[in-house]
C-alpha positions as CSV (number, residue, x, y, z in Angstrom):
1,M,25.6,18.8,-11.0
2,E,25.0,15.0,-11.3
3,N,23.4,13.4,-8.2
4,L,23.9,16.8,-6.4
5,R,27.5,15.6,-5.7
6,L,26.3,13.0,-3.3
7,P,27.7,9.4,-3.3
8,T,24.4,7.9,-4.3
9,S,22.0,8.2,-7.4
10,I,19.1,10.5,-7.3
11,A,16.1,10.1,-9.5
12,W,13.8,13.2,-10.2
13,W,10.3,12.4,-11.5
14,G,8.8,15.8,-12.4
15,I,5.6,14.8,-13.9
16,G,3.2,17.6,-15.0
17,G,-0.4,17.1,-13.9
18,L,0.4,14.5,-11.4
19,T,-2.2,13.8,-8.8
20,W,-2.5,11.7,-5.7
21,S,-4.9,9.3,-7.6
22,T,-2.2,8.7,-10.3
23,L,0.7,8.6,-8.0
24,R,0.8,5.0,-7.4
25,R,0.9,4.2,-11.2
26,S,3.9,6.6,-11.7
27,I,5.8,5.0,-8.8
28,E,5.2,1.4,-10.0
29,S,6.3,2.2,-13.5
30,N,9.5,3.8,-12.3
31,V,10.5,1.3,-9.6
32,L,9.2,-1.8,-11.2
33,L,12.6,-3.2,-12.2
34,S,14.8,-1.4,-9.7
35,T,15.6,-1.3,-6.0
36,P,13.2,0.7,-3.8
37,P,14.4,4.2,-3.1
38,K,16.0,4.9,0.3
39,V,14.2,8.3,0.5
40,L,11.1,9.4,-1.3
41,V,10.2,13.1,-1.3
42,L,6.6,13.8,-1.8
43,H,5.8,17.2,-3.4
44,L,2.5,17.1,-5.0
45,G,-1.2,17.8,-4.4
46,G,-1.6,21.3,-5.9
47,N,-3.3,19.8,-8.9
48,D,-5.7,18.0,-6.7
49,L,-6.6,21.1,-4.8
50,C,-8.1,22.6,-8.1
51,I,-10.2,19.4,-9.0
52,D,-11.1,17.6,-5.9
53,S,-12.8,18.3,-2.5
54,C,-10.6,18.4,0.6
55,A,-12.2,15.2,1.9
56,K,-11.3,13.3,-1.5
57,V,-7.8,14.7,-1.5
58,R,-7.2,13.6,2.2
59,N,-8.6,10.1,1.6
60,N,-6.3,9.8,-1.6
61,I,-3.3,11.0,0.5
62,K,-3.9,8.7,3.4
63,R,-4.5,5.6,1.0
64,E,-1.3,6.3,-0.9
65,I,0.9,6.9,2.1
66,K,-0.3,3.7,3.6
67,Y,0.5,2.1,0.3
68,L,4.1,3.6,0.2
69,R,4.7,2.4,3.7
70,T,3.7,-1.0,2.9
71,A,5.5,-1.3,-0.5
72,F,8.6,0.5,0.6
73,A,8.9,-0.5,4.4
74,D,12.6,0.6,4.6
75,T,12.1,3.9,2.7
76,A,12.1,7.3,4.5
77,I,9.2,9.5,3.3
78,I,9.4,13.1,3.4
79,W,6.4,15.4,2.9
80,L,7.1,18.7,1.3
81,D,4.2,21.1,1.6
82,I,2.2,22.3,-1.3
83,I,3.5,25.7,-2.0
84,Y,1.7,28.9,-2.8
85,R,1.2,29.7,-6.5
86,I,0.4,33.0,-8.1
87,N,-1.7,31.3,-10.7
88,W,-3.8,28.1,-9.9
89,R,-5.3,26.0,-12.8
90,S,-8.8,26.6,-11.4
91,S,-11.7,28.8,-11.5
92,L,-12.0,28.7,-7.6
93,P,-11.0,31.9,-5.7
94,T,-7.4,32.0,-4.5
95,K,-8.7,32.5,-1.0
96,I,-10.6,29.1,-1.1
97,I,-7.6,27.2,-2.8
98,T,-5.2,28.8,-0.1
99,S,-7.6,27.4,2.7
100,K,-7.7,23.9,1.1
101,R,-3.9,24.0,0.7
102,R,-3.3,24.7,4.4
103,R,-5.8,22.0,5.5
104,V,-4.2,19.4,3.2
105,N,-0.8,20.2,4.2
106,R,-1.6,19.8,7.8
107,F,-3.2,16.5,7.1
108,G,-0.3,15.3,4.9
109,R,2.3,16.1,7.6
110,V,0.2,14.1,10.1
111,C,-0.1,11.1,7.6
112,V,3.6,11.1,6.9
113,Q,4.7,11.4,10.6
114,W,2.2,8.5,11.3
115,A,4.3,6.5,8.9
116,S,7.5,5.5,10.6
117,R,10.8,6.9,9.3
118,S,9.2,9.9,7.9
119,T,9.1,13.8,8.3
120,S,7.8,16.8,6.7
121,I,9.2,20.1,5.4
122,I,7.2,23.3,5.7
123,V,8.0,25.8,3.1
124,D,7.0,29.3,4.2
125,I,6.5,31.0,0.7
126,D,3.8,33.6,-0.1
127,A,3.0,36.3,-2.7
128,N,5.8,38.5,-1.3
129,T,8.5,35.8,-1.8
130,P,10.7,36.9,-4.8
131,V,10.2,34.6,-7.8
132,F,12.5,34.5,-10.7
133,S,12.0,32.8,-14.1
134,S,14.8,31.5,-16.5
135,R,14.8,30.8,-20.1
136,M,14.5,27.1,-19.5
137,G,11.0,27.6,-18.0
138,C,11.9,27.1,-14.4
139,T,11.4,29.3,-11.3
140,C,13.8,29.7,-8.6
141,L,12.0,30.5,-5.2
142,Q,14.3,32.3,-2.8
143,W,13.7,30.6,0.5
144,G,15.8,31.4,3.6
145,W,19.4,30.1,3.2
146,S,18.7,28.0,0.0
147,S,16.9,28.1,-3.3
148,I,14.4,25.5,-4.7
149,W,14.3,25.0,-8.4
150,T,11.1,23.6,-9.9
151,P,9.6,23.4,-13.5
152,C,6.9,26.1,-13.7
153,G,3.5,25.1,-12.7
154,H,4.2,21.4,-12.0
155,N,4.1,19.3,-8.9
156,H,6.8,16.8,-8.3
157,L,7.7,13.6,-6.7
């Protein structure tokens, strides 16, 4: 289903291990010789929760969203909440990561709304939400009226 059957091109940058501190380099390498995107959906931060403090993650998010707003003034930015994972790549207890995830999601939504032409999407997924795996290593999270396909264990831009 090329470009989701929309009359435009869609680029999907699924980068395993991506963090807020490496986002800028990734964007610059993908957009360097092309036109800026019309819409940028930010779906990352889960890896940051496992390695950095909330304060550091919030500072990185604020800095990078400020950069995105300056570099891509006409681009609409969408924040997609960091979703719940059954397995986190961390020795921290799930309860602590869940608390950090909620605080970072609230902060990310505020930062994106502060930037004009932006919005956020809250994904209400928890341990009771059915998760299916396919042979290609993907998961399908059943969510309301739609499904979200994501490569397992990765965050995406």
